[in-house]
VEXSE-628148 format. One record per atom (N, C-alpha, C, O, CB): x, y, z; residue in three letters. Coordinates in steps of 0.2 Angstrom, whole numbers, plus 5000, padded with zeros to 4 digits. Each point is the difference from the previous one (the first is absolute). Glycine has a CB too. Layout:
! residues N
XYZALA/...
This chain:
! residues 148
543646954899MET/500149974994MET/500349935001MET/500550005004MET/499650114990MET/499749845003THR/500349935001THR/500449984995THR/499850014994THR/499249965012THR/501650014995GLU/500549984995GLU/500149925000GLU/500049975006GLU/500650144996GLU/499349864992ARG/500149935000ARG/500649984996ARG/500250044996ARG/498549955004ARG/501549955001SER/500649974997SER/499749994992SER/499549984999SER/501049975012SER/500050074985ARG/499849984993ARG/500049934998ARG/499649984995ARG/500950135002ARG/499949855006GLN/500149934998GLN/499449965003GLN/499749964996GLN/501550065003GLN/498649995007TYR/499649955003TYR/499350045003TYR/499549965000TYR/501549975003TYR/499050134998GLY/499450045001GLY/499950015008GLY/499550025002GLY/500049934988GLY/501050025014GLU/499950015007GLU/500150085002GLU/500350034996GLU/500049855006GLU/499450145003ILE/500050075003ILE/500750015003ILE/500249965004ILE/498650054998ILE/501650044995VAL/500750015003VAL/500050065005VAL/500450005004VAL/500149954986VAL/499050105009SER/500050055004SER/499350044999SER/499749994994SER/501550025006SER/498550025005SER/499450044999SER/500050055006SER/500249995005SER/499249914990SER/500250155003ASP/499950065005ASP/499349995003ASP/499850045004ASP/501050044990ASP/498949865004ASN/499349995002ASN/500049975008ASN/500449965001ASN/499350014987ASN/499950065016ARG/500049985007ARG/499849925001ARG/500249975005ARG/499550154998ARG/499949854992TYR/499949935000TYR/500649964999TYR/500049955003TYR/498850084993TYR/501750005000TYR/500649964999TYR/500449995007TYR/500349955002TYR/499750094986TYR/500050025015ARG/500450005007ARG/499649955005ARG/500449975003ARG/500050154995ARG/499049885002SER/499649965005SER/500149934997SER/500049955004SER/499250144999SER/500949904990GLY/500149934998GLY/500649975002GLY/500149945001GLY/499250094989GLY/501250015010GLN/500749985002GLN/500049985008GLN/500349955002GLN/500250134989GLN/499149965013LYS/499949985007LYS/499649935000LYS/500249965004LYS/499850164999LYS/499549874993ILE/499649945000ILE/500549944998ILE/500049955004ILE/498950114993ILE/501549954998LEU/500549954998LEU/500549985006LEU/500149945001LEU/499850104987LEU/500450015015SER/500449995005SER/499749975007SER/500349965003SER/500450144993SER/498749925005THR/499649975005THR/499949924999THR/500049965004THR/499450154998THR/500449884992ALA/499949934998ALA/500649955000ALA/500049955002ALA/499150094990ALA/501549995007ILE/500649975001ILE/500249995007ILE/500249955002ILE/500250104987ILE/499550005015ARG/500150005007ARG/499649955004ARG/500249975004ARG/500150154995ARG/499049874999LYS/499649965003LYS/500049934997LYS/499749955002LYS/499650145000LYS/501149904993GLY/500149934998GLY/499649984994GLY/500049944998GLY/500450035013GLY/499250074986LEU/499649984995LEU/500449994993LEU/499849964996LEU/499250115009LEU/501549974995LEU/500549994994LEU/500749995003LEU/500150035005LEU/499150044987LEU/501249905004GLU/500749995002GLU/500450074999GLU/499850044996GLU/500249845002GLU/500550135006SER/500450064999SER/500449994993SER/500249954999SER/499950075014SER/500050044983PRO/500449994994PRO/500749995002PRO/500350025005PRO/499050064989PRO/501049885002TYR/500749985001TYR/500449984993TYR/499649994995TYR/500149975016TYR/500950044989CYS/500449984994CYS/500649965003CYS/500550035003CYS/499250074990CYS/500349845006ASN/500549955002ASN/500349974994ASN/499949944999ASN/499550045012ASN/501050054986VAL/500449984994VAL/500750005001VAL/500350055002VAL/498749994990VAL/501449915006ASP/500750005001ASP/500350024993ASP/499750034996ASP/500249875012ASP/500850104992GLY/500450034995GLY/499949974993GLY/500150034995GLY/500750005014GLY/498949914991LYS/499949964994LYS/499250014998LYS/499849964996LYS/501249965007LYS/498750125000HIS/499350024999HIS/499649945001HIS/499549984996HIS/500850104995HIS/499849885015ARG/499649955002ARG/499650025006ARG/500450025005ARG/500449894989ARG/498650075007GLY/499750025006GLY/499250024999GLY/499749974995GLY/501450075010GLY/498750004999SER/499350024999SER/499950085002SER/500450025004SER/499249864998SER/499850144996ALA/499950075002ALA/499250015000ALA/499649974996ALA/501550074998ALA/498750015010LEU/499350015001LEU/499950085000LEU/500350035004LEU/499549855002LEU/499750144991ASN/499850075001ASN/499350014998ASN/499649964998ASN/501550084999ASN/498650025006HIS/499350024999HIS/500050074996HIS/500350045002HIS/499349895009HIS/499950074984ASP/499950064997ASP/499350025000ASP/499649965000ASP/501450024992ASP/498950095009ILE/499350025000ILE/499850024993ILE/500350034996ILE/499850025015ILE/499349924987TYR/499850004993TYR/499450054999TYR/499850034995TYR/500649865003TYR/499250125008ASP/499450055000ASP/499850015007ASP/500249975004ASP/499449994985ASP/500150105011ILE/499850035007ILE/499350035000ILE/499850024995ILE/501450005007ILE/498549975003ALA/499350035001ALA/499950015008ALA/500549985003ALA/499049964986ALA/500050105013PRO/500050015007PRO/499949945004PRO/499549964999PRO/499950144998PRO/501149885007GLY/500049955005GLY/500249934997GLY/500049955003GLY/499150115002GLY/501149944988LEU/500249944998LEU/500550014994LEU/500050054997LEU/498949905006LEU/501650004997ILE/500550004994ILE/500049934997ILE/499849955003ILE/500950145003ILE/499549914988LEU/500149944996LEU/500849994999LEU/500350054998LEU/498649974996LEU/501449935008ILE/500749995000ILE/500149934996ILE/499649964999ILE/500650105012ILE/500549954987GLN/500349944997GLN/500549975004GLN/500450045002GLN/499350004986GLN/500349905014ARG/500549965003ARG/500449964995ARG/499749964997ARG/499650035014ARG/501350034989ARG/500549974995ARG/500549965003ARG/500450035004ARG/499450064988ARG/500249845007TYR/500549965003TYR/500449974994TYR/499849984995TYR/499549995015TYR/501450044990SER/500449984995SER/500549955003SER/500450015005SER/499550094989SER/500249845003SER/500549955002SER/500550004994SER/499950004994SER/499249935012SER/501550084996CYS/500650014996CYS/500449945000CYS/500349985005CYS/499750154996CYS/500149844993THR/500549954999THR/500550014995THR/500050054997THR/499149875007THR/501350034995LYS/500550014994LYS/499750004994LYS/500350024995LYS/500649935012LYS/498550034992TYR/499650004994TYR/499650064999TYR/499750004994TYR/500349875007TYR/499950175003GLY/499750065000GLY/499550025005GLY/500049965005GLY/500150024983GLY/499550075012ASN/499550025005ASN/499349964998ASN/499850004995ASN/500850115007ASN/499049885004SER/499449974999SER/499550045005SER/499949995005SER/500549904992SER/499350175000PRO/499650045004PRO/499349975001PRO/499749974995PRO/501050135001PRO/499049915009LYS/499349985002LYS/499750065002LYS/500250035005LYS/500049854998LYS/499250144994LYS/499750065002LYS/499349995003LYS/499649964997LYS/501050104994LYS/499249975014ASP/499349995003ASP/499750075001ASP/500450055002ASP/499949845004ASP/499150124994TYR/499750075001TYR/499549995006TYR/499649955000TYR/500550084987TYR/499950025017PHE/499650005006PHE/499750075001PHE/500350054997PHE/500449865008PHE/498750104998MET/499850065002MET/500050005008MET/499849955003MET/499450064987MET/501150055012LEU/500150015008LEU/499550055002LEU/500050054997LEU/501249915003LEU/498350025004LEU/499550055003LEU/500250025007LEU/500249965004LEU/498949994989LEU/500850115008ASN/500150035007ASN/499450025003ASN/499650044998ASN/501550014998ASN/498749915009ILE/499450015004ILE/500250015007ILE/500149965004ILE/499249974988ILE/500650145010GLY/500250025007GLY/500849985001GLY/500450034996GLY/498449955008GLY/501349985000LYS/500749985002LYS/500249934996LYS/500649985001LYS/499450095010LYS/499549904986LYS/500149944997LYS/500250014992LYS/499850044997LYS/499449905011LYS/501250014990VAL/500150004993VAL/499849934997VAL/500249955003VAL/500850134998VAL/498649914994ILE/499849944997ILE/500349994993ILE/500050054996ILE/498949965011ILE/501349934992LYS/500349984993LYS/499549964997LYS/499749955002LYS/501550065002LYS/498650014989ILE/499649964996ILE/500349994993ILE/500350054998ILE/498750005008ILE/501049894992ASP/500349994993ASP/499650044995ASP/499450005000ASP/500949885004ASP/500150144991ALA/499750044995ALA/499949964994ALA/500449964998ALA/500250145006ALA/498849904993PRO/499849974994PRO/500350034994PRO/500350065000PRO/498749905005PRO/500950014989LYS/500250034993LYS/500750035000LYS/500150064999LYS/498749975000LYS/501749925002LYS/500750025001LYS/500350034993LYS/500350055000LYS/499849865009LYS/499750074986MET/500250024993MET/499850074999MET/500350044997MET/499749854998MET/499450135007SER/499750064998SER/500350065005SER/500150064998SER/498849894998SER/501450035010ILE/500350045004ILE/500650034997ILE/500150065000ILE/499549885010ILE/500850024987VAL/500750024997VAL/499850044994VAL/500350054998VAL/500349855006VAL/499050084992ARG/499850034993ARG/499750075002ARG/500250054997ARG/499549854997ARG/499950115011MET/499750075002MET/500550045003MET/500150064998MET/498849895003MET/501650025003ALA/500550045003ALA/500550034995ALA/500250065001ALA/499749875009ALA/500250044985LYS/500550034995LYS/499750054996LYS/500350044996LYS/500249855003LYS/498850125001LYS/499650054996LYS/500050075004LYS/499650054998LYS/499849864996LYS/500950095012ASN/500050065004ASN/499350025002ASN/499850064999ASN/501349984996ASN/498549925009PRO/499450025002PRO/500050055006PRO/500550015003PRO/499149884993PRO/499850145005ARG/499950045006ARG/500049965006ARG/499849945000ARG/499550144993ARG/500849955013ASP/500049965006ASP/499349975001ASP/499550035000ASP/501450055005ASP/499149864997GLY/499449965001GLY/499749964995GLY/499649965001GLY/500250135007GLY/500449934985ASP/499749974995ASP/500149924999ASP/499549974998ASP/500750144996ASP/500449875008ILE/500149934999ILE/499649965006ILE/499749954998ILE/501550074997ILE/498850015011ILE/499649975005ILE/499250004998ILE/499749955001ILE/501250095008ILE/498950014988LYS/499350004998LYS/499949954995LYS/499449975000LYS/500550155002LYS/500549874993HIS/500049954995HIS/499949935002HIS/499649964998HIS/501050124995HIS/499949905012ILE/500049935002ILE/499549995005ILE/499849945000ILE/501450064998ILE/498550045005THR/499449995005THR/499450014996THR/499549985003THR/501250055007THR/499250014985GLY/499450014997GLY/499650065003GLY/499450004998GLY/500649884998GLY/500350155009GLU/499650055003GLU/500350074999GLU/500750014999GLU/499149915010GLU/499850134990LYS/500350074998LYS/500150045006LYS/500450054999LYS/499049944990LYS/500350005016ASN/500050045006ASN/500549975005ASN/499949955003ASN/499050104996ASN/501749985003PRO/500549975004PRO/499749995007PRO/500349955003PRO/500650114991PRO/498749975009LYS/499749995006LYS/499649935000LYS/500049975005LYS/499950164998LYS/499749864991ARG/499749945000ARG/500449944999ARG/499949955002ARG/499250114993ARG/501549955001ILE/500549955000ILE/500249985006ILE/500049945002ILE/500450104987ILE/499850005016LEU/500249995006LEU/499549965004LEU/500249955004LEU/500650154996LEU/498649935000ALA/499549965004ALA/499849934997ALA/499949965004ALA/499650164999ALA/500549884991GLY/499949934997GLY/500549955001GLY/499949945002GLY/499550124989GLY/501249965009LEU/500649965002LEU/500049985007LEU/500249945002LEU/500550114989LEU/499149995013VAL/500049995008VAL/499449955001VAL/500149955004VAL/500350164999VAL/499049904993ALA/499549955001ALA/500249934998ALA/499849955003ALA/499450144995ALA/501249914996VAL/500249934998VAL/500549975005VAL/499949945001VAL/500050104987VAL/500550005015ARG/500549975005ARG/499649985006ARG/500249955003ARG/500750134993ARG/498649955006MET/499649985006MET/499549954999MET/499749975004MET/500550155000MET/499849864989GLY/499549944999GLY/499350024999GLY/499549964999GLY/501249975007GLY/499150144993VAL/499450024999VAL/499749994993VAL/499549994999VAL/500750105010VAL/500349924986ILE/499850004993ILE/500549944997ILE/500650005002ILE/499050124997ILE/500149844997PRO/500549954997PRO/500550034996PRO/499850054997PRO/499349875003PRO/501550065000ARG/500550034996ARG/499950014993ARG/500250064997ARG/500649895010ARG/498850014989ARG/499950014993ARG/499650054998ARG/500050034995ARG/500249855004ARG/499450155006GLU/499550054999GLU/500350075000GLU/499750054997GLU/499449885008GLU/501550084998VAL/500350065001VAL/500650014995VAL/500150054997VAL/499549955015VAL/500849954988ILE/500650004995ILE/499949964994ILE/500449994996ILE/500350035014ILE/
């Protein structure tokens, strides 16, 4: 069973094997330099910056993540959110920008089944085809607009 945050919809825990492999994909992407390491560099006056990554959806061999960077000043926080899909192909991890950012958050708050958000934003119902299509886009075999 996958448990999601009530406020934002990110996955907070899951007994799904794809979630565990998704965590490995995320840590591999950070280790290989595709994503920055999470950090919180804020002083006692709440000035500084912070970065974290949350998993929003999981499917076989790929995850949808949110990268949240917050800049903290005496005037308040300024968060910037980006969404990516991380694909695991053998020992490689590929990062692809995720389209339809607003629908990702809306769908995540509705407690979807695993893989539903990825299926929605890619327009593909079969997770294996999603992975193959995204790899083809990355390798330049198919133009980006035809798959995503």
